[in-house]
RODO-2510 file (C-alpha; in nm, 4 decimals, decimal comma):
residues 327
     n   res          X          Y          Z
     1     m     4,1125    -2,9319    -6,0559
     2     p     4,2526    -3,2777    -5,9838
     3     l     4,6057    -3,3272    -5,8565
     4     t     4,8424    -3,4770    -6,1135
     5     h     5,1075    -3,7238    -5,9999
     6     d     5,4173    -3,7589    -6,2152
     7     d     5,7824    -3,8639    -6,2003
     8     v     6,0580    -3,6551    -6,3538
     9     d     6,4261    -3,7342    -6,4071
    10     a     6,6349    -3,4637    -6,2423
    11     n     6,9843    -3,4426    -6,0935
    12     g     7,0487    -3,8111    -6,1569
    13     i     6,7413    -3,9474    -5,9744
    14     s     6,3681    -3,9914    -6,0275
    15     i     6,1662    -3,7289    -5,8389
    16     h     5,7953    -3,7668    -5,7736
    17     t     5,5871    -3,4524    -5,8173
    18     v     5,2265    -3,3606    -5,7469
    19     s     5,0963    -3,0637    -5,9425
    20     v     4,7851    -2,8609    -6,0097
    21     g     4,7061    -2,5411    -6,1966
    22     e     4,8579    -2,3341    -6,4744
    23     g     5,0710    -2,0220    -6,4602
    24     p     5,3987    -1,9163    -6,2975
    25     l     5,5641    -2,2089    -6,1192
    26     v     5,5590    -2,2364    -5,7385
    27     l     5,7728    -2,5259    -5,6146
    28     f     5,7006    -2,6715    -5,2673
    29     c     5,9678    -2,8559    -5,0641
    30     h     5,8656    -3,0571    -4,7561
    31     g     6,0637    -3,1575    -4,4495
    32     f     6,1172    -3,4443    -4,2036
    33     p     5,9392    -3,6871    -4,1750
    34     e     5,6794    -3,5958    -4,4341
    35     s     5,6069    -3,6007    -4,8087
    36     w     5,4409    -3,3854    -5,0739
    37     y     5,1228    -3,4440    -4,8722
    38     s     5,2259    -3,1866    -4,6108
    39     w     5,1260    -2,9203    -4,8684
    40     r     4,7763    -3,0651    -4,9217
    41     h     4,6100    -2,7455    -4,7936
    42     q     4,8165    -2,5131    -5,0135
    43     l     4,8333    -2,6687    -5,3595
    44     q     4,4768    -2,6105    -5,4772
    45     v     4,4562    -2,2643    -5,3182
    46     v     4,7740    -2,1512    -5,4946
    47     a     4,6528    -2,3017    -5,8221
    48     d     4,3181    -2,1225    -5,7912
    49     a     4,5114    -1,7961    -5,7589
    50     g     4,6622    -1,8448    -6,1044
    51     f     4,9819    -2,0379    -6,0376
    52     r     5,1217    -2,3790    -6,1242
    53     a     5,1650    -2,5405    -5,7839
    54     v     5,4057    -2,8356    -5,7710
    55     a     5,5068    -3,0277    -5,4575
    56     m     5,8029    -3,2638    -5,4584
    57     d     5,8629    -3,5857    -5,2732
    58     m     6,2102    -3,4836    -5,1612
    59     r     6,5165    -3,7058    -5,2056
    60     g     6,4815    -4,0187    -4,9900
    61     y     6,1059    -3,9829    -4,9403
    62     g     5,7891    -4,1341    -5,0837
    63     q     5,8099    -4,2205    -5,4519
    64     t     6,1367    -4,0322    -5,5111
    65     t     6,4676    -4,2175    -5,5349
    66     a     6,6382    -4,2868    -5,2008
    67     p     7,0142    -4,3276    -5,2632
    68     e     7,1937    -4,5666    -5,0281
    69     d     7,5032    -4,3478    -4,9929
    70     v     7,4772    -4,1167    -4,6912
    71     g     7,6839    -3,8596    -4,8787
    72     a     7,4153    -3,8311    -5,1484
    73     y     7,2038    -3,6087    -4,9218
    74     s     7,4236    -3,2986    -4,8990
    75     m     7,2809    -2,9510    -4,9490
    76     s     7,4428    -2,9497    -5,2929
    77     d     7,2368    -3,2555    -5,3880
    78     l     6,9176    -3,1104    -5,2428
    79     v     6,9510    -2,7737    -5,4153
    80     g     7,0466    -2,9596    -5,7331
    81     d     6,7206    -3,1531    -5,7108
    82     a     6,5168    -2,8323    -5,6901
    83     v     6,7034    -2,6782    -5,9828
    84     g     6,6632    -2,9986    -6,1826
    85     v     6,2901    -3,0216    -6,1196
    86     v     6,2320    -2,6664    -6,2428
    87     a     6,4097    -2,7532    -6,5674
    88     a     6,2364    -3,0912    -6,5981
    89     l     5,9008    -2,9172    -6,5680
    90     g     5,9915    -2,6989    -6,8646
    91     a     6,0144    -2,3778    -6,6640
    92     d     6,2895    -2,1161    -6,6595
    93     e     6,2198    -1,9920    -6,3075
    94     a     6,0090    -2,0567    -5,9998
    95     v     5,9114    -1,9307    -5,6588
    96     v     6,0464    -2,1838    -5,4095
    97     v     5,8596    -2,2569    -5,0864
    98     g     6,0002    -2,4788    -4,8107
    99     h     5,9057    -2,6077    -4,4657
   100     d     6,1290    -2,7707    -4,2008
   101     w     6,4274    -2,9209    -4,3887
   102     g     6,2649    -2,7909    -4,7054
   103     a     6,3170    -2,4375    -4,5732
   104     p     6,7003    -2,4499    -4,5883
   105     v     6,6653    -2,6053    -4,9332
   106     a     6,4492    -2,3097    -5,0334
   107     w     6,6749    -2,0490    -4,8699
   108     y     6,9948    -2,1851    -5,0237
   109     s     6,8352    -2,2511    -5,3614
   110     a     6,7522    -1,8811    -5,3730
   111     l     7,1019    -1,7907    -5,2556
   112     m     7,2869    -2,0155    -5,5010
   113     r     7,0621    -1,9782    -5,8065
   114     p     6,8929    -1,6382    -5,8132
   115     d     6,8585    -1,6817    -6,1879
   116     v     6,6233    -1,9780    -6,1307
   117     f     6,4430    -1,8862    -5,8097
   118     r     6,2849    -1,5443    -5,8396
   119     a     6,1447    -1,5441    -5,4864
   120     v     6,1581    -1,7578    -5,1713
   121     a     5,9131    -1,8362    -4,8929
   122     a     6,0114    -2,0454    -4,5926
   123     l     5,8257    -2,1852    -4,2957
   124     s     5,9492    -2,2880    -3,9505
   125     v     6,3283    -2,2778    -4,0092
   126     p     6,4787    -1,9277    -4,0133
   127     y     6,7493    -1,8259    -4,2565
   128     t     7,1108    -1,8691    -4,1493
   129     p     7,3593    -1,6904    -4,3774
   130     p     7,6696    -1,8873    -4,4797
   131     f     7,9573    -1,8343    -4,2385
   132     g     8,2402    -2,0251    -4,4070
   133     g     8,4191    -2,3410    -4,3090
   134     l     8,4813    -2,4268    -3,9452
   135     p     8,8351    -2,4466    -3,8019
   136     p     9,0150    -2,7822    -3,8464
   137     g     8,8929    -3,0437    -3,6030
   138     i     8,5615    -2,8707    -3,5315
   139     t     8,2344    -2,9901    -3,6834
   140     m     7,8711    -2,8880    -3,6725
   141     n     7,8151    -3,1899    -3,4493
   142     d     8,0738    -3,0536    -3,2064
   143     l     7,8875    -2,7239    -3,1889
   144     m     7,5597    -2,9049    -3,1241
   145     r     7,7207    -3,1179    -2,8508
   146     s     7,8563    -2,8077    -2,6835
   147     a     7,5098    -2,6492    -2,6846
   148     a     7,3493    -2,9689    -2,5522
   149     g     7,5818    -2,9968    -2,2517
   150     d     7,4999    -3,3133    -2,0565
   151     r     7,1859    -3,3742    -2,2629
   152     d     7,1267    -3,5576    -2,5891
   153     y     6,9807    -3,3755    -2,8873
   154     y     6,7618    -3,5228    -3,1589
   155     r     6,9901    -3,4107    -3,4449
   156     l     7,2874    -3,5743    -3,2731
   157     y     7,0814    -3,8846    -3,1967
   158     f     7,0169    -3,9268    -3,5688
   159     q     7,3882    -3,9331    -3,6552
   160     e     7,4769    -4,2964    -3,5838
   161     q     7,3459    -4,5188    -3,8583
   162     g     7,1059    -4,7934    -3,7608
   163     i     6,9935    -4,6784    -3,4165
   164     a     6,7171    -4,4356    -3,5103
   165     e     6,6205    -4,6473    -3,8124
   166     d     6,5590    -4,9501    -3,5918
   167     e     6,3740    -4,7637    -3,3173
   168     i     6,1506    -4,5662    -3,5517
   169     g     6,0956    -4,8539    -3,7919
   170     a     5,9837    -5,0829    -3,5100
   171     d     5,6587    -4,8829    -3,4874
   172     l     5,6461    -4,6260    -3,7632
   173     e     5,2858    -4,5297    -3,6951
   174     r     5,3583    -4,4558    -3,3289
   175     f     5,6540    -4,2401    -3,4325
   176     v     5,4461    -4,0406    -3,6817
   177     r     5,1700    -3,9792    -3,4273
   178     g     5,4146    -3,8930    -3,1513
   179     f     5,6528    -3,6748    -3,3487
   180     l     5,3793    -3,4717    -3,5167
   181     y     5,2008    -3,4136    -3,1857
   182     t     5,5063    -3,3499    -2,9661
   183     v     5,6357    -3,0679    -3,1867
   184     s     5,2940    -2,9096    -3,2424
   185     g     5,1417    -2,6196    -3,0566
   186     d     4,8795    -2,8533    -2,9102
   187     v     5,1296    -3,0181    -2,6765
   188     v     5,1326    -2,6942    -2,4767
   189     d     4,7601    -2,6251    -2,5110
   190     d     4,6850    -2,9735    -2,3766
   191     g     4,9157    -2,9259    -2,0779
   192     v     5,1534    -3,2067    -2,1757
   193     h     5,4471    -2,9637    -2,1727
   194     q     5,4662    -2,6195    -2,0172
   195     s     5,6842    -2,4968    -2,3015
   196     p     5,7566    -2,6191    -2,6559
   197     w     5,9949    -2,9138    -2,6896
   198     e     6,3367    -2,8024    -2,8145
   199     g     6,4632    -3,1493    -2,9054
   200     y     6,6831    -3,2085    -2,5995
   201     f     6,6410    -3,5118    -2,3738
   202     p     6,8365    -3,7028    -2,1052
   203     e     7,1570    -3,8718    -2,2154
   204     g     7,1167    -4,2492    -2,2504
   205     e     6,7449    -4,2450    -2,3234
   206     r     6,5735    -4,3252    -2,6528
   207     l     6,4322    -4,0527    -2,8729
   208     v     6,1098    -4,2428    -2,9365
   209     d     6,0432    -4,2505    -2,5625
   210     q     6,0407    -3,8694    -2,5518
   211     l     5,7394    -3,8521    -2,7808
   212     t     5,3854    -3,8193    -2,6535
   213     v     5,1261    -4,0155    -2,8493
   214     p     4,7879    -3,8447    -2,7980
   215     e     4,4749    -4,0441    -2,7265
   216     t     4,2904    -3,8102    -2,9633
   217     l     4,4560    -3,6451    -3,2619
   218     p     4,4584    -3,2635    -3,2731
   219     g     4,2011    -3,1029    -3,4976
   220     w     4,4460    -3,0321    -3,7779
   221     l     4,5495    -3,3993    -3,8127
   222     t     4,3172    -3,6837    -3,9143
   223     e     4,3509    -4,0612    -3,9066
   224     d     4,3688    -4,0527    -4,2876
   225     d     4,6555    -3,8026    -4,2666
   226     v     4,8496    -4,0311    -4,0324
   227     a     4,7822    -4,3309    -4,2552
   228     t     4,9065    -4,1403    -4,5611
   229     y     5,2287    -4,0345    -4,3906
   230     v     5,2942    -4,3878    -4,2659
   231     s     5,2240    -4,5337    -4,6089
   232     e     5,4540    -4,2895    -4,7856
   233     l     5,7349    -4,3315    -4,5319
   234     s     5,7022    -4,7090    -4,5621
   235     r     5,7998    -4,6956    -4,9284
   236     n     6,1654    -4,6131    -4,8544
   237     g     6,1832    -4,6329    -4,4760
   238     i     6,3105    -4,3525    -4,2560
   239     r     6,6782    -4,3837    -4,3530
   240     g     6,6653    -4,1311    -4,6368
   241     g     6,5206    -3,8609    -4,4139
   242     l     6,7765    -3,9325    -4,1420
   243     n     7,0589    -3,9019    -4,3941
   244     w     6,9765    -3,5336    -4,4368
   245     y     7,0835    -3,4847    -4,0741
   246     r     7,3972    -3,6916    -4,1308
   247     n     7,5198    -3,4298    -4,3773
   248     l     7,5083    -3,1379    -4,1349
   249     n     7,8864    -3,1493    -4,1006
   250     t     7,9216    -3,0815    -4,4746
   251     l     7,6978    -2,7748    -4,4693
   252     p     7,9614    -2,5081    -4,3851
   253     t     8,1882    -2,6304    -4,6647
   254     v     7,9063    -2,6484    -4,9202
   255     l     7,7999    -2,2935    -4,8345
   256     a     8,1485    -2,1458    -4,7913
   257     p     8,1722    -2,0134    -5,1508
   258     f     7,8574    -1,8096    -5,0840
   259     t     7,9814    -1,6399    -4,7679
   260     g     7,8915    -1,2731    -4,7984
   261     a     7,6359    -1,3348    -5,0724
   262     v     7,2878    -1,1978    -5,0087
   263     i     6,9423    -1,3236    -5,1036
   264     r     6,8091    -1,0167    -5,2809
   265     q     6,4921    -1,1738    -5,4200
   266     p     6,1596    -1,1105    -5,2469
   267     a     6,1382    -1,3293    -4,9342
   268     l     5,8721    -1,4387    -4,6869
   269     y     5,9188    -1,6079    -4,3510
   270     l     5,6424    -1,7683    -4,1424
   271     a     5,6854    -1,9318    -3,8012
   272     g     5,4856    -2,0718    -3,5129
   273     e     5,5003    -1,9048    -3,1730
   274     r     5,5416    -2,2460    -3,0079
   275     d     5,8062    -2,3817    -3,2438
   276     l     6,1483    -2,4048    -3,0831
   277     i     6,2611    -2,7303    -3,2474
   278     a     6,4065    -2,5256    -3,5348
   279     g     6,5459    -2,2385    -3,3309
   280     n     6,2818    -1,9694    -3,3744
   281     t     6,4344    -1,7494    -3,1079
   282     e     6,4187    -1,3701    -3,1089
   283     e     6,7869    -1,3675    -3,2040
   284     a     6,7236    -1,5952    -3,5016
   285     l     6,4289    -1,3877    -3,6189
   286     a     6,6446    -1,0758    -3,5940
   287     v     6,8971    -1,2404    -3,8276
   288     v     6,6186    -1,3044    -4,0785
   289     r     6,5161    -0,9384    -4,0670
   290     d     6,8737    -0,8128    -4,0943
   291     s     6,9900    -1,0559    -4,3657
   292     l     6,7128    -1,0267    -4,6251
   293     p     6,6960    -0,6797    -4,7819
   294     n     6,3759    -0,7622    -4,9737
   295     l     6,1856    -0,9297    -4,6893
   296     h     5,8176    -0,8964    -4,7755
   297     a     5,6955    -1,0091    -4,4326
   298     l     5,7909    -1,2043    -4,1233
   299     q     5,4854    -1,3424    -3,9462
   300     v     5,4697    -1,5437    -3,6242
   301     f     5,1437    -1,7319    -3,5682
   302     p     5,0254    -1,7280    -3,2053
   303     g     4,9875    -2,0720    -3,0477
   304     a     5,1136    -2,2588    -3,3532
   305     g     5,3858    -2,5212    -3,3436
   306     h     5,6219    -2,6626    -3,6027
   307     w     5,3748    -2,8002    -3,8595
   308     l     5,2656    -2,4543    -3,9576
   309     q     5,1002    -2,5082    -4,2963
   310     q     4,8921    -2,7868    -4,1426
   311     e     4,8198    -2,6323    -3,8017
   312     r     4,7297    -2,2907    -3,9495
   313     p     4,6453    -2,3587    -4,3170
   314     d     4,4175    -2,0584    -4,3693
   315     g     4,6646    -1,8108    -4,2218
   316     v     4,9541    -1,9585    -4,4162
   317     n     4,7513    -1,9536    -4,7371
   318     d     4,6568    -1,5894    -4,6865
   319     a     5,0190    -1,4892    -4,6222
   320     l     5,1494    -1,6942    -4,9137
   321     l     4,8946    -1,5581    -5,1602
   322     d     4,9634    -1,2025    -5,0476
   323     f     5,3316    -1,2650    -5,1131
   324     l     5,2812    -1,4301    -5,4522
   325     r     5,0455    -1,1596    -5,5757
   326     a     5,2933    -0,8895    -5,4747
   327     l     5,5751    -1,0314    -5,6892
***
């Protein structure tokens, strides 16, 4: 079945979707710095299993609207987009699947709208339950600075407008190659790093200089894949994706009304053994197990890095189909 590209009006913006198949809706949410294309290995497989598989270009990416206002990328906006797309597609409910930044969107969509999202699957970013607002004068950025110590941290580096945009935009292709490789499992296999990169680097240095650009792409990534990502990111630039990070300080307040609420829908979590950029520590995985009473499975893929559905497509597809069929 061919993929169908369409644009829907939802939550005040135009959202680009790529869909295939018929049946119960499965909505895919990508992360930074990608597009719907990151789900290229999943869409047809899920459709062949009897589902309607739909991947979004998330807010700020690809052919979806990229608002100029930094404040237009809060978690409220992102969850609102997912809710709006389900309605725009003529569905009453969906299973929501997210990777990287799309994972928190999936988690909190399920938390906030259990009437819309009947199940949730997330990759690479573990669930963090809402903990309420922070004390006056303390922000999420402050907490990240405290953890970083005398180092810089990529999420902090993205905060000041203009710096990361200019550095990344100066050679977008190099950034795509370097970022995808540096946070993959291959960077350890190839002996570039002894352990996965956690996103910290020396104060005063540039983020782009921390990235390793491989002479040969890993087996899971082709030249056509790189070209597609660069082309899609070039439509709106990198600013929209960076603005997601610039709303981290708003996250506790957005989630505060849901403190104590529980995701009771069926849930699935998949992670890479060599993915530390999103905090896949034993402590974080324990929180996932303890916080989700209807956790279908938690699977860690040996040797895999952050780009799980691309690095291990067959394993992810098997786990996802097992989950969907069990609903």
